[in-house]
N, CA, C and O atoms as a GROMACS GRO file, in nm:
protein
  376
    1UNK      N    1   9.540   9.617   8.093
    1UNK     CA    2   9.684   9.622   8.097
    1UNK      C    3   9.739   9.485   8.055
    1UNK      O    4   9.676   9.381   8.075
    2UNK      N    5   9.856   9.488   7.996
    2UNK     CA    6   9.925   9.365   7.961
    2UNK      C    7  10.026   9.335   8.072
    2UNK      O    8  10.096   9.425   8.120
    3UNK      N    9  10.033   9.210   8.112
    3UNK     CA   10  10.121   9.171   8.222
    3UNK      C   11  10.240   9.094   8.167
    3UNK      O   12  10.224   8.994   8.097
    4UNK      N   13  10.359   9.140   8.199
    4UNK     CA   14  10.484   9.074   8.161
    4UNK      C   15  10.541   9.008   8.286
    4UNK      O   16  10.545   9.068   8.393
    5UNK      N   17  10.585   8.884   8.272
    5UNK     CA   18  10.645   8.816   8.385
    5UNK      C   19  10.546   8.744   8.474
    5UNK      O   20  10.572   8.721   8.592
    6UNK      N   21  10.433   8.709   8.418
    6UNK     CA   22  10.328   8.644   8.498
    6UNK      C   23  10.375   8.510   8.554
    6UNK      O   24  10.320   8.462   8.654
    7UNK      N   25  10.475   8.450   8.491
    7UNK     CA   26  10.530   8.324   8.541
    7UNK      C   27  10.584   8.336   8.682
    7UNK      O   28  10.583   8.238   8.758
    8UNK      N   29  10.632   8.452   8.718
    8UNK     CA   30  10.682   8.476   8.854
    8UNK      C   31  10.569   8.454   8.954
    8UNK      O   32  10.589   8.392   9.058
    9UNK      N   33  10.452   8.507   8.923
    9UNK     CA   34  10.336   8.489   9.011
    9UNK      C   35  10.293   8.343   9.014
    9UNK      O   36  10.263   8.289   9.120
   10UNK      N   37  10.290   8.279   8.897
   10UNK     CA   38  10.247   8.140   8.889
   10UNK      C   39  10.338   8.048   8.971
   10UNK      O   40  10.290   7.959   9.040
   11UNK      N   41  10.468   8.070   8.962
   11UNK     CA   42  10.563   7.988   9.040
   11UNK      C   43  10.546   8.013   9.189
   11UNK      O   44  10.549   7.919   9.269
   12UNK      N   45  10.528   8.137   9.226
   12UNK     CA   46  10.510   8.171   9.367
   12UNK      C   47  10.383   8.105   9.420
   12UNK      O   48  10.382   8.051   9.531
   13UNK      N   49  10.276   8.109   9.343
   13UNK     CA   50  10.147   8.053   9.384
   13UNK      C   51  10.155   7.902   9.405
   13UNK      O   52  10.082   7.847   9.487
   14UNK      N   53  10.242   7.834   9.332
   14UNK     CA   54  10.259   7.689   9.350
   14UNK      C   55  10.308   7.656   9.490
   14UNK      O   56  10.270   7.555   9.548
   15UNK      N   57  10.392   7.743   9.544
   15UNK     CA   58  10.450   7.719   9.676
   15UNK      C   59  10.371   7.785   9.789
   15UNK      O   60  10.393   7.754   9.906
   16UNK      N   61  10.281   7.875   9.755
   16UNK     CA   62  10.205   7.949   9.857
   16UNK      C   63  10.056   7.939   9.824
   16UNK      O   64   9.995   8.033   9.773
   17UNK      N   65  10.002   7.822   9.853
   17UNK     CA   66   9.862   7.794   9.818
   17UNK      C   67   9.765   7.895   9.878
   17UNK      O   68   9.660   7.923   9.819
   18UNK      N   69   9.798   7.948   9.993
   18UNK     CA   70   9.707   8.044  10.058
   18UNK      C   71   9.696   8.176   9.982
   18UNK      O   72   9.606   8.255  10.009
   19UNK      N   73   9.788   8.200   9.888
   19UNK     CA   74   9.784   8.325   9.811
   19UNK      C   75   9.727   8.306   9.670
   19UNK      O   76   9.704   8.404   9.600
   20UNK      N   77   9.704   8.183   9.629
   20UNK     CA   78   9.662   8.155   9.490
   20UNK      C   79   9.539   8.231   9.447
   20UNK      O   80   9.539   8.297   9.343
   21UNK      N   81   9.433   8.223   9.525
   21UNK     CA   82   9.307   8.287   9.487
   21UNK      C   83   9.325   8.437   9.476
   21UNK      O   84   9.278   8.498   9.379
   22UNK      N   85   9.390   8.497   9.572
   22UNK     CA   86   9.407   8.642   9.570
   22UNK      C   87   9.496   8.686   9.454
   22UNK      O   88   9.468   8.788   9.391
   23UNK      N   89   9.601   8.612   9.426
   23UNK     CA   90   9.689   8.646   9.314
   23UNK      C   91   9.617   8.631   9.181
   23UNK      O   92   9.632   8.715   9.092
   24UNK      N   93   9.538   8.525   9.167
   24UNK     CA   94   9.461   8.506   9.043
   24UNK      C   95   9.362   8.621   9.024
   24UNK      O   96   9.344   8.668   8.911
   25UNK      N   97   9.300   8.665   9.131
   25UNK     CA   98   9.207   8.778   9.123
   25UNK      C   99   9.280   8.906   9.084
   25UNK      O  100   9.232   8.983   9.003
   26UNK      N  101   9.399   8.928   9.144
   26UNK     CA  102   9.479   9.046   9.111
   26UNK      C  103   9.513   9.047   8.963
   26UNK      O  104   9.499   9.149   8.896
   27UNK      N  105   9.557   8.933   8.911
   27UNK     CA  106   9.593   8.922   8.769
   27UNK      C  107   9.473   8.958   8.681
   27UNK      O  108   9.487   9.036   8.587
   28UNK      N  109   9.357   8.903   8.710
   28UNK     CA  110   9.238   8.931   8.630
   28UNK      C  111   9.198   9.078   8.638
   28UNK      O  112   9.159   9.138   8.537
   29UNK      N  113   9.207   9.136   8.756
   29UNK     CA  114   9.173   9.278   8.773
   29UNK      C  115   9.268   9.366   8.692
   29UNK      O  116   9.225   9.463   8.628
   30UNK      N  117   9.396   9.334   8.694
   30UNK     CA  118   9.495   9.414   8.623
   30UNK      C  119   9.477   9.401   8.471
   30UNK      O  120   9.490   9.498   8.398
   31UNK      N  121   9.446   9.281   8.426
   31UNK     CA  122   9.422   9.262   8.282
   31UNK      C  123   9.305   9.348   8.232
   31UNK      O  124   9.308   9.396   8.119
   32UNK      N  125   9.204   9.367   8.315
   32UNK     CA  126   9.088   9.449   8.277
   32UNK      C  127   9.111   9.599   8.298
   32UNK      O  128   9.037   9.681   8.245
   33UNK      N  129   9.213   9.633   8.375
   33UNK     CA  130   9.238   9.773   8.411
   33UNK      C  131   9.293   9.853   8.293
   33UNK      O  132   9.348   9.799   8.198
   34UNK      N  133   9.276   9.984   8.304
   34UNK     CA  134   9.334  10.078   8.208
   34UNK      C  135   9.397  10.191   8.288
   34UNK      O  136   9.347  10.303   8.291
   35UNK      N  137   9.509  10.160   8.354
   35UNK     CA  138   9.575  10.257   8.438
   35UNK      C  139   9.646  10.361   8.354
   35UNK      O  140   9.731  10.328   8.272
   36UNK      N  141   9.611  10.486   8.375
   36UNK     CA  142   9.675  10.597   8.305
   36UNK      C  143   9.772  10.674   8.396
   36UNK      O  144   9.861  10.744   8.348
   37UNK      N  145   9.752  10.659   8.526
   37UNK     CA  146   9.837  10.728   8.624
   37UNK      C  147   9.821  10.658   8.760
   37UNK      O  148   9.735  10.572   8.777
   38UNK      N  149   9.905  10.696   8.854
   38UNK     CA  150   9.904  10.629   8.985
   38UNK      C  151   9.770  10.642   9.057
   38UNK      O  152   9.733  10.552   9.132
   39UNK      N  153   9.699  10.750   9.037
   39UNK     CA  154   9.568  10.766   9.101
   39UNK      C  155   9.470  10.656   9.061
   39UNK      O  156   9.384  10.618   9.139
   40UNK      N  157   9.484  10.606   8.939
   40UNK     CA  158   9.397  10.497   8.893
   40UNK      C  159   9.423  10.370   8.974
   40UNK      O  160   9.329  10.297   9.007
   41UNK      N  161   9.548  10.344   9.004
   41UNK     CA  162   9.582  10.228   9.086
   41UNK      C  163   9.531  10.248   9.227
   41UNK      O  164   9.471  10.159   9.287
   42UNK      N  165   9.556  10.366   9.280
   42UNK     CA  166   9.518  10.396   9.418
   42UNK      C  167   9.367  10.384   9.439
   42UNK      O  168   9.322  10.347   9.548
   43UNK      N  169   9.289  10.414   9.336
   43UNK     CA  170   9.143  10.403   9.347
   43UNK      C  171   9.099  10.260   9.372
   43UNK      O  172   9.003  10.236   9.445
   44UNK      N  173   9.168  10.165   9.311
   44UNK     CA  174   9.133  10.023   9.328
   44UNK      C  175   9.211   9.956   9.440
   44UNK      O  176   9.164   9.860   9.501
   45UNK      N  177   9.330  10.006   9.467
   45UNK     CA  178   9.418   9.946   9.567
   45UNK      C  179   9.470  10.055   9.661
   45UNK      O  180   9.584  10.100   9.647
   46UNK      N  181   9.389  10.097   9.756
   46UNK     CA  182   9.428  10.207   9.844
   46UNK      C  183   9.556  10.181   9.926
   46UNK      O  184   9.624  10.275   9.967
   47UNK      N  185   9.587  10.054   9.950
   47UNK     CA  186   9.706  10.025  10.031
   47UNK      C  187   9.833  10.012   9.947
   47UNK      O  188   9.941   9.986  10.002
   48UNK      N  189   9.824  10.029   9.816
   48UNK     CA  190   9.942  10.021   9.730
   48UNK      C  191  10.041  10.131   9.768
   48UNK      O  192  10.002  10.243   9.803
   49UNK      N  193  10.169  10.096   9.759
   49UNK     CA  194  10.274  10.193   9.788
   49UNK      C  195  10.347  10.225   9.658
   49UNK      O  196  10.375  10.136   9.578
   50UNK      N  197  10.376  10.352   9.638
   50UNK     CA  198  10.438  10.397   9.513
   50UNK      C  199  10.584  10.435   9.539
   50UNK      O  200  10.616  10.512   9.629
   51UNK      N  201  10.670  10.377   9.456
   51UNK     CA  202  10.814  10.402   9.465
   51UNK      C  203  10.857  10.481   9.343
   51UNK      O  204  10.776  10.510   9.255
   52UNK      N  205  10.983  10.516   9.338
   52UNK     CA  206  11.036  10.588   9.222
   52UNK      C  207  11.030  10.501   9.097
   52UNK      O  208  11.014  10.379   9.106
   53UNK      N  209  11.042  10.563   8.982
   53UNK     CA  210  11.048  10.494   8.854
   53UNK      C  211  10.924  10.410   8.824
   53UNK      O  212  10.934  10.302   8.766
   54UNK      N  213  10.807  10.459   8.864
   54UNK     CA  214  10.679  10.393   8.836
   54UNK      C  215  10.671  10.250   8.889
   54UNK      O  216  10.608  10.164   8.827
   55UNK      N  217  10.734  10.226   9.002
   55UNK     CA  218  10.724  10.096   9.068
   55UNK      C  219  10.617  10.105   9.176
   55UNK      O  220  10.600  10.207   9.242
   56UNK      N  221  10.545   9.994   9.191
   56UNK     CA  222  10.434   9.990   9.287
   56UNK      C  223  10.442   9.861   9.366
   56UNK      O  224  10.473   9.755   9.311
   57UNK      N  225  10.415   9.870   9.496
   57UNK     CA  226  10.412   9.753   9.584
   57UNK      C  227  10.268   9.730   9.628
   57UNK      O  228  10.201   9.820   9.677
   58UNK      N  229  10.223   9.607   9.609
   58UNK     CA  230  10.089   9.567   9.651
   58UNK      C  231  10.099   9.473   9.770
   58UNK      O  232  10.186   9.386   9.774
   59UNK      N  233  10.010   9.491   9.865
   59UNK     CA  234   9.998   9.399   9.977
   59UNK      C  235   9.901   9.290   9.935
   59UNK      O  236   9.788   9.318   9.894
   60UNK      N  237   9.944   9.167   9.946
   60UNK     CA  238   9.864   9.053   9.905
   60UNK      C  239   9.827   8.970  10.027
   60UNK      O  240   9.911   8.942  10.113
   61UNK      N  241   9.702   8.932  10.034
   61UNK     CA  242   9.650   8.846  10.141
   61UNK      C  243   9.681   8.903  10.279
   61UNK      O  244   9.756   8.846  10.358
   62UNK      N  245   9.620   9.017  10.304
   62UNK     CA  246   9.632   9.078  10.436
   62UNK      C  247   9.774   9.117  10.473
   62UNK      O  248   9.812   9.112  10.590
   63UNK      N  249   9.852   9.157  10.374
   63UNK     CA  250   9.988   9.202  10.394
   63UNK      C  251  10.085   9.088  10.427
   63UNK      O  252  10.197   9.114  10.473
   64UNK      N  253  10.044   8.963  10.406
   64UNK     CA  254  10.136   8.851  10.426
   64UNK      C  255  10.241   8.846  10.316
   64UNK      O  256  10.353   8.800  10.338
   65UNK      N  257  10.203   8.893  10.199
   65UNK     CA  258  10.292   8.889  10.083
   65UNK      C  259  10.301   9.026  10.019
   65UNK      O  260  10.210   9.108  10.032
   66UNK      N  261  10.411   9.050   9.949
   66UNK     CA  262  10.430   9.176   9.878
   66UNK      C  263  10.461   9.148   9.732
   66UNK      O  264  10.539   9.058   9.700
   67UNK      N  265  10.399   9.224   9.645
   67UNK     CA  266  10.416   9.211   9.501
   67UNK      C  267  10.469   9.344   9.448
   67UNK      O  268  10.406   9.448   9.465
   68UNK      N  269  10.586   9.340   9.385
   68UNK     CA  270  10.650   9.460   9.331
   68UNK      C  271  10.638   9.457   9.179
   68UNK      O  272  10.678   9.360   9.114
   69UNK      N  273  10.585   9.564   9.123
   69UNK     CA  274  10.568   9.574   8.978
   69UNK      C  275  10.627   9.704   8.926
   69UNK      O  276  10.659   9.796   9.003
   70UNK      N  277  10.642   9.710   8.796
   70UNK     CA  278  10.679   9.833   8.726
   70UNK      C  279  10.568   9.860   8.624
   70UNK      O  280  10.526   9.769   8.553
   71UNK      N  281  10.522   9.985   8.617
   71UNK     CA  282  10.413  10.019   8.527
   71UNK      C  283  10.461  10.115   8.418
   71UNK      O  284  10.525  10.216   8.446
   72UNK      N  285  10.430  10.080   8.293
   72UNK     CA  286  10.449  10.171   8.180
   72UNK      C  287  10.309  10.217   8.140
   72UNK      O  288  10.242  10.154   8.058
   73UNK      N  289  10.266  10.326   8.199
   73UNK     CA  290  10.129  10.374   8.181
   73UNK      C  291  10.093  10.397   8.035
   73UNK      O  292   9.988  10.352   7.988
   74UNK      N  293  10.180  10.467   7.961
   74UNK     CA  294  10.148  10.504   7.823
   74UNK      C  295  10.135  10.382   7.732
   74UNK      O  296  10.059  10.384   7.636
   75UNK      N  297  10.207  10.277   7.763
   75UNK     CA  298  10.204  10.157   7.678
   75UNK      C  299  10.107  10.051   7.728
   75UNK      O  300  10.078   9.954   7.658
   76UNK      N  301  10.058  10.069   7.851
   76UNK     CA  302   9.964   9.973   7.906
   76UNK      C  303  10.028   9.843   7.952
   76UNK      O  304   9.968   9.736   7.942
   77UNK      N  305  10.152   9.852   8.002
   77UNK     CA  306  10.225   9.733   8.047
   77UNK      C  307  10.251   9.737   8.196
   77UNK      O  308  10.282   9.842   8.254
   78UNK      N  309  10.238   9.620   8.257
   78UNK     CA  310  10.278   9.597   8.396
   78UNK      C  311  10.381   9.485   8.393
   78UNK      O  312  10.354   9.378   8.338
   79UNK      N  313  10.497   9.508   8.451
   79UNK     CA  314  10.600   9.406   8.459
   79UNK      C  315  10.612   9.360   8.604
   79UNK      O  316  10.633   9.441   8.694
   80UNK      N  317  10.600   9.230   8.625
   80UNK     CA  318  10.617   9.174   8.758
   80UNK      C  319  10.767   9.170   8.787
   80UNK      O  320  10.844   9.110   8.711
   81UNK      N  321  10.808   9.234   8.895
   81UNK     CA  322  10.950   9.236   8.932
   81UNK      C  323  10.984   9.133   9.038
   81UNK      O  324  11.079   9.057   9.023
   82UNK      N  325  10.905   9.130   9.146
   82UNK     CA  326  10.931   9.037   9.256
   82UNK      C  327  10.802   9.013   9.333
   82UNK      O  328  10.712   9.097   9.336
   83UNK      N  329  10.797   8.896   9.395
   83UNK     CA  330  10.691   8.867   9.490
   83UNK      C  331  10.752   8.784   9.601
   83UNK      O  332  10.836   8.698   9.576
   84UNK      N  333  10.711   8.811   9.722
   84UNK     CA  334  10.766   8.736   9.835
   84UNK      C  335  10.687   8.762   9.961
   84UNK      O  336  10.588   8.836   9.962
   85UNK      N  337  10.733   8.700  10.067
   85UNK     CA  338  10.670   8.722  10.197
   85UNK      C  339  10.705   8.862  10.247
   85UNK      O  340  10.794   8.928  10.194
   86UNK      N  341  10.634   8.905  10.347
   86UNK     CA  342  10.662   9.036  10.404
   86UNK      C  343  10.807   9.040  10.455
   86UNK      O  344  10.876   9.140  10.437
   87UNK      N  345  10.852   8.933  10.517
   87UNK     CA  346  10.990   8.928  10.567
   87UNK      C  347  11.091   8.936  10.454
   87UNK      O  348  11.193   9.003  10.466
   88UNK      N  349  11.062   8.869  10.344
   88UNK     CA  350  11.152   8.876  10.228
   88UNK      C  351  11.155   9.018  10.171
   88UNK      O  352  11.261   9.067  10.132
   89UNK      N  353  11.040   9.082  10.167
   89UNK     CA  354  11.032   9.218  10.114
   89UNK      C  355  11.124   9.311  10.193
   89UNK      O  356  11.189   9.399  10.136
   90UNK      N  357  11.129   9.292  10.323
   90UNK     CA  358  11.214   9.379  10.406
   90UNK      C  359  11.362   9.369  10.367
   90UNK      O  360  11.440   9.459  10.399
   91UNK      N  361  11.401   9.261  10.299
   91UNK     CA  362  11.540   9.243  10.256
   91UNK      C  363  11.565   9.294  10.115
   91UNK      O  364  11.680   9.311  10.074
   92UNK      N  365  11.458   9.319  10.040
   92UNK     CA  366  11.473   9.370   9.904
   92UNK      C  367  11.525   9.514   9.910
   92UNK      O  368  11.516   9.580  10.013
   93UNK      N  369  11.577   9.559   9.800
   93UNK     CA  370  11.619   9.699   9.790
   93UNK      C  371  11.545   9.762   9.673
   93UNK      O  372  11.604   9.793   9.570
   94UNK      N  373  11.412   9.780   9.691
   94UNK     CA  374  11.334   9.835   9.578
   94UNK      C  375  11.361   9.976   9.554
   94UNK      O  376  11.304  10.036   9.464
   0.00000   0.00000   0.00000
């Protein structure tokens, strides 16, 4: 998959050192992935939550952080929408 908006993750990782390794691993896994449908994501990330409009929420580092993406399955694109703490996620309107 191609990742759009990776700078969002990079900036977040600068301020949240405890998430750097896990976020870097997530990025590498997604780059190697070939997601064709939500079941493909669920197979690798059972705790992922699926929202309307092909948006997906990932729990990062034991659910301390939340990563919201948008997936264009047919084109092979993942767009990073937001990343934040669990408390910040509760204030989002995904």
